[in-house]
N, C-alpha and C positions, 0 to 999 in steps of 0.2 A: 563281671560275674560269669558271663559265658566263657570268657577266656580262661578264667580260673578253673571252671568245670572241664574245659577241654584239656588243660594241662594235667589235671588230676586223672582224667581218663587215660591220657597218654602215659603217664607215669605208671598207672596200674596195669596198663596193657604191656608195657615193657617189663614190669616185674613178673608178669605171668607168662612171658615168652618161653622160659625153660619148661614150665609145666605143660605148655601146649604141645611140645615135642613128645613128651611122655604120653599125653592123652591121645595124640595122633597114633602113636605106636600101639597103644592099648586097643584103640578102636579098630585099627587095621588088622590086628591079630584076631580080634573077635569076629570081624567080617570074614577073614580067611577061614577061621575055624567053622563058621556057619556056611562056608562055601557060597557066599553071596556074590552076585555079579550084576552089572548093568544098573538099572534104575533101583533095584532093591538094595544094592550096595551103597549107592549114592544117598538114598533115603536113610539107611541105617547109619552111615557115617555122619550125616548132618545131625541126626538125633543124638548120636553118641557124643559128638563134639559139643553140642548145645548143653547136654546134661553135664559134661565135664566143666564147661564154662560156668554153668549155674552153680556148681559146687565150689568153684574158685571164688565166685562173687560172694557166696555165703561165708566162705572162709575169711574173706576180706571184710566181712560185716557190711556189705553194701546193701542199700535198700532203695526202693523207688526208682527214680530216673537214673541214678548212678549205676544201679545194678542192671537195669535194662540196657543202658549204653554199653556197659562193660561186656555183658553177654553177647550183644549184637556184634561188637568189634572183635571179641575173642573168637566167636564162631566164624566170622568172616576170615580172620587171620588163620585160623586152624584149617579151614577148607582150602585156603590158598597154598598151604604147604604141600 
């Protein structure tokens, strides 16, 4: 069961990878437009990426633990880019 959930999360994560690049560009553009720097920029980027990932989870019709896992992984991956 756990292995199946892990595979589903991985598949969803890979499917959302192209959208992450778009979200990252959109968030970076917004941060630049607002002239954010340092901790304010980091905080803004984290929130922006999380919001984008939550939208993707909703689009994929994920709920509960699957949505939480997806958002956590999506946000982590987005911040690593």
